[in-house]
N, C-alpha and C positions, 0 to 999 in steps of 0.2 A: 674136517668135513662133517662128522657126526654132530659136532657142536654147532656147526653152521645150520644143519638141517633142524636141529632141536630149537635153535634160535628162530628160525623161519616159522616153524610150527607154533612156537610160543607167541610170536608176534601176530600170527593169524588168530589165535584164541583171544589174545588181548584185544585185537581189533573187533572181533565178533562180540566179545563181552561189552565193549564200549558202544557198539551199535545197538545191542539189546537194551542196555541201560538208557541210551539216548531215546530209543523208541518208547520205553516205559515212561520216561520223564515227559516226553511230548504228549503221550496219551493222557497222562495225569493232568498236565496243564490244559489240554483241550477239554477234558471232562470237567475240570474246575471252571474253566471259562464258560462252557456250555451250561453248567449249573447256575452260574451268575446271570447269564443272559436269559435263561429259561424263566426266571422269576417274573419277567415282564411280558412273556407270551400269554395270550388269552385265547379261548376257543375261537376258531375261525382263522387264526394265524396259521400260515403254512407250516411253521415249525412247532406248533403246539403239541402234536402227537409225540415229538421227541421229549418234551417236558414230562408228559404223563408216563411215557415209557421209562424214563429215568427214575421217576418216582416208584413205579412198579418194580423195577430191578432192585432198587434200594430196599423196598419192603421184602422182596424175596430173599435178600441176603441178610436180613435181620431176624435173628432167632429169639432175642430177648423180648418177652411180651411188654415190658414197660417201655422199651425203646420203640417197639412197633406201635404201641398205643400213642406214643408221643408223635411219631411220624404221621399216623393217621389224623391226629389232632391237627398237626401242622398243615397237612394236605386239605383237610376240611376247611381250615381257615383260609388257605389259598383260594379254594373254590369260592368262598364268600367275597374275597377281594376281586376275583374274576367276575362275579355277578355284578359287583359295583362297576367295574370297568366296562362290562357289556352294556350296562344302562347308559353310561356316559358316552360311549362310542356308538350308541344306537345299533347294537348287534343283538337284538333281543331274540332272534331266531335260535341262538345258542343257549338261551336261558334254561329250557327244560333239561338238556343234557348236563349242564353244569350243576343244576339242582340235584339230579340223580347222583352225580359223582360226589357231591357234598354229602348226601344221605348215606351213600355207601361208605365213605370214609368215617363219618360219624359213627355208624353202626359198628364198623371194625374197631374204631378206637374204644368204644364201650366194651366190646367183646374182649379185646386185649387187656383193657383195664381191669376187668373182672379176673382174668387169668393172673395178671400182675399182682392183684391184691393178695393172693395167696403166697406168692414168692417174695415180694418186696413191698409190704404194706405201706411203709413210710414214703417211698418213691411214688407209689400208686396214689397215695393221698395228695401229694403235691401236684401230681398230674391231673387228678380229678378236680382240684381247685382251679387249675389253669383252664381246663376244659369248661368248667362251669362259667368262669369269667368270660371266656371266648364266646360261649353261647349267648350269654346275657348281652354282651356288647353287640353281637351280630344281630340279635333281635331288634335292638334299637336302630341299627343301621338299616335293616330291612324295612322297618316302618317308615324311615325317611325316604327310602327308594320308592316305596309304594306311592308316596305323595308326588313324586316327580316322574313317574312312569305312566305309560298309556294304560288305560283301564283293562286292556286285553291281557296284560301281564300280571294283574293283581292276584289272580287265583294261584299263579306259580309262586309268588312271594308269600302268600298265606300258607301254601303247602310247606315251604321252607321254614317258615316260622313255627308251624305245627311240628315239624321234624325236630327243630331245636328244642321246643318245649318237651317233646317226648324224650329227648336226650337228657334234659334236666331232670325229669321224673326218674329215668333210669339211674342217673347219678345219685339221686336221693335214696336209691336202693342199696347204696354203700354207706355204711355208718362209720364215722370217725371216732376212734377210741384211742386216747393217749397218742394222738398224732398219726395213727395208722388206720388204714381202711379195713373194714370187715364187711362181708356181704350180709345184708339184712335178709331175713326171711325164712 
């Protein structure tokens, strides 16, 4: 009788553990699927706030300044891809907000990059080179978009280009010595 009761309790705990593991697995798969789908959402889409909320949660959970700088770099790059999509889908009313988000992520990427330069100069150096490359490519893309966009949007594009150039100047405030970054100044 006691062994029967013990077996009954043990099977309850095994079932409970199985249910908890199943819930975690389903949650992980849902979050993973959400992340993949979110890459195609742009401002104005009903689900777009989920994309930016997921990005913010990821940033909140990231303590390493090099990783945070890379995430901000990636999110700034996404905002530029969204700017392009907004032009092609004629959703220009979302352009100012997307430009502000780009600016915010670029500023944070630079801030975290400066922090990372002290902790991990070589990783920061690689990341600075990637950010510089991104900004140069984005400026070329923005100039093309100006040519196909209504004149009413040109000022917004020129603001984004100016922010990119300011980011490039800030990157030049970091000197590379022996493959590692040092803050100039």
